C-alpha positions, -999 to +999 in steps of 0.1 A: +495-149+369+499-163+334+528-175+315+533-165+279+538-192+253+558-185+222+557-212+196+584-211+170+567-213+136+575-244+114+595-237+083+600-260+053+630-282+051+643-305+023+639-339+040+674-351+032+705-347+053+738-337+038+748-374+036+716-383+018+698-398+048+661-395+047+648-374+076+617-385+095+591-358+087+576-364+122+608-351+137+609-321+115+575-311+129+588-310+165+596-273+168+608-258+201+579-245+222+591-221+248+571-208+279+584-176+296+577-166+331+595-145+358+601-163+391+578-153+418+557-129+397+555-145+362+554-109+350+578-084+336+600-066+361+580-034+358+551-052+375+530-056+344+526-085+319+549-088+289+543-058+267+542-054+229+578-055+215+595-068+247+625-087+235+644-116+250+677-132+239+678-170+236+708-194+234+704-232+226+734-255+234+741-292+232+732-309+265+759-306+292+783-286+270+776-252+284+775-219+266+804-214+242+810-209+205+796-243+197+761-233+207+734-243+182+717-209+185+734-177+196+715-147+210+683-152+190+660-123+195+623-130+202+596-102+203+564-103+222+532-098+203+504-085+225+476-095+202+486-132+201+501-131+236+531-150+223+567-145+214+580-150+179+616-147+164+623-112+150+636-130+119+617-161+108+650-176+096+662-177+132+634-201+143+646-228+168+642-265+161+655-295+181+684-315+164+671-340+139+691-367+156+668-365+186+697-355+209+689-332+239+697-295+243+700-269+270+687-233+269+698-199+284+676-168+281+678-132+293+659-099+292+662-071+280+677-082+247+709-066+235+726-070+202+761-060+214+769-092+233+806-101+231+821-133+246+788-139+263+793-108+285+762-086+291+771-049+299+751-035+328+748+003+332+724+017+358+732+054+354+699+063+337+669+051+358+641+067+338+631+034+321+632+007+348+622-022+325+652-015+302+678-020+329+662-047+351+682-077+340+665-111+343+681-145+334+671-181+329+693-212+328+669-238+342+658-255+309+682-285+304+680-319+287+652-311+264+645-329+231+618-337+205+602-361+229+597-332+254+593-301+231+577-278+258+605-258+273+598-237+304+622-208+308+620-195+343+636-161+346+649-146+379+660-110+387+697-106+389+698-071+403+682-053+434+655-027+436+645+000+460+611+017+460+599+048+479+562+054+483+560+091+491+533+113+507+531+148+523+516+152+557+494+181+543+486+162+511+502+189+489+510+184+453+543+165+449+546+169+411+582+178+402+597+159+432+632+146+426+651+119+446+688+114+444+711+087+460+748+094+462+779+074+454+765+041+442+782+016+418+764+018+385+783-004+360+789-041+359+793-070+336+770-101+336+784-134+325+757-153+306+777-185+309+774-188+346+751-159+357+777-140+377+781-102+381+814-084+382+807-048+394+832-020+388+846+001+416+834+034+400+806+052+419+781+079+408+752+099+421+720+088+404+685+102+401+657+078+409+628+074+385+599+094+400+563+091+387+544+122+374+527+130+407+558+125+428+542+097+449+567+069+440+604+068+433+624+037+423+659+026+414+675-006+401+709-011+419+737-036+419+735-064+445+761-057+473+754-020+474+755-008+510+728+018+516+743+026+550+771+044+531+748+065+509+730+098+512+694+103+500+680+136+490+643+146+484+638+179+466+605+196+460+605+229+442+634+253+448+633+255+486+622+222+501+651+198+505+651+167+528+683+147+535+689+113+549+726+112+559+747+082+553+749+072+590+711+070+594+705+038+574+718+005+585+704-019+559+729-046+550+743-048+515+714-052+490+706-088+481+702-101+446+666-104+434+653-084+464+630-054+463+631-030+493+600-009+498+600+023+520+571+045+530+581+082+531+562+111+547+575+146+540+570+173+567+574+208+551+581+226+584+597+198+603+612+166+589+606+137+567+597+104+584+607+073+566+593+040+578+603+008+560+575-013+548+575-048+534+599-062+509+576-077+483+574-098+452+611-107+451+631-123+479+624-110+514+649-088+532+654-066+562+635-035+572+640-004+594+628+032+601+647+063+592+642+101+598+650+125+569+656+160+583+649+191+563+681+210+554+692+242+538+721+224+521+720+220+483+715+185+470+739+170+445+732+178+408+728+150+382+742+159+348+715+158+323+688+166+348+665+196+346+686+214+373+719+206+355+712+201+318+738+193+292+752+221+270+752+215+233+789+208+234+784+183+262+754+167+244+775+162+213+802+141+232+777+122+254+756+105+228+738+074+241+723+091+272+686+088+274+658+109+289+681+139+295+678+177+293+699+198+269+700+236+270+709+260+242+697+286+218+674+279+189+694+292+159+675+277+130+666+243+115+677+217+089+658+213+057+660+176+049+698+173+054+724+184+079+741+203+051+710+225+045+709+248+076+681+274+073+669+304+093+641+312+068+610+312+090+587+313+059+597+277+051+579+245+060+605+229+084+585+220+115+600+186+125+633+199+139+653+228+153+690+235+156+704+242+191+737+259+198+755+272+228+757+307+212+727+326+199+748+338+170+763+304+160+767+297+123+790+267+122+769+235+117+796+214+136+787+234+167+749+227+164+727+199+177+699+189+154+668+182+175+641+159+161+605+169+171+576+144+167+551+153+194+525+178+182+527+199+213+565+203+209+562+210+172+536+238+178+558+254+204+593+250+190+593+251+152+606+282+136+582+283+107+552+290+130+573+307+157+598+330+140+606+347+173+620+314+186+653+321+167+678+332+193+656+321+222+671+300+250+654+267+257+658+234+275+646+202+257+643+167+270+650+136+250+675+109+240+710+118+228+712+098+195+723+103+159+700+125+137+709+133+101+739+110+107+755+134+133+751+137+171+716+148+178+686+148+202+657+125+194+625+111+211+619+146+226+592+146+253+594+180+270+607+216+268+610+248+288+619+282+276+645+299+297+639+335+290 
């Protein structure tokens, strides 16, 4: 395990204070040197080292004052550079330096960085599990009483949420690609107080789809501490006809503990049942273990809005901007030639980077269309209307992030598609 140093670059100062006092140039050279590690692993929550572009937020306060509006540095963004194996401020002007007076300071840090921090409250939303690193909150408040005489600051981050992991196999070793796993009725929203490191979960509960890897052998979810798995149902779905269900009365694990990862080993039996035996709880804090049987069932599993089995319509996509890694269904009705106001159906043109989706194959009102940005070559080749004129009027599902495109609600970062005819 290695800890990543980030050294704040020195910038030039006029060596005079506002009162005209000459400032010792040796003090000016004492920049803050921060080391970042994650407690227990010294690695990022996804299990790998820090990755290019990883961003943390850093606060610097007067010693003993606590985090409030008087902080010397507020939510400074630092980005990890893979080639130098160091962090650097996103903006050089935000570089951190100890007070010239030699007084001591305290530090608070968190990951992943968010710009929309108000009143030191970090919003937590675990509805979308597709990118685990982006929702696994870690926090550091250990670095206190540091000054120019001790410029090396070690920020030790700890996980503030809980994690469950399923390692999945089939007793006949069949292909599990396309497996989906759902957990029902879990709290997904909370607020995290950066001042004291406390969580305040909401009472609202939702069904969520776990993140499943491409070959279906692992599923994982980040959950709020205090979630009681004994009151939740788990569903494993393979294809259209293989459904396995763990009812809510089959699990007796106590409420999930903060910073704890629970690992389960799951074996699916196509003609019989799914046997789930709990393995070790690793890397984070240790917890309890148990064995559970998941029986095969003919019941339908719950549907997650935005999943492949329950995609958003165009109308729903327009009002649900901000959702990531979701499916949207509609008809390809044309494309946009450089601007939202230039809708085209001319397939002899050169528009290959987007298509327009609508809920009706005959739609002509731009306000009822969803512009879809296409960057991957495979998607361009299959979807664009210039090379595929027969696509106009064709029903399709496209996977991506619901985000503004051409300054209107759109679908971006598209990664997959499936024609529905």
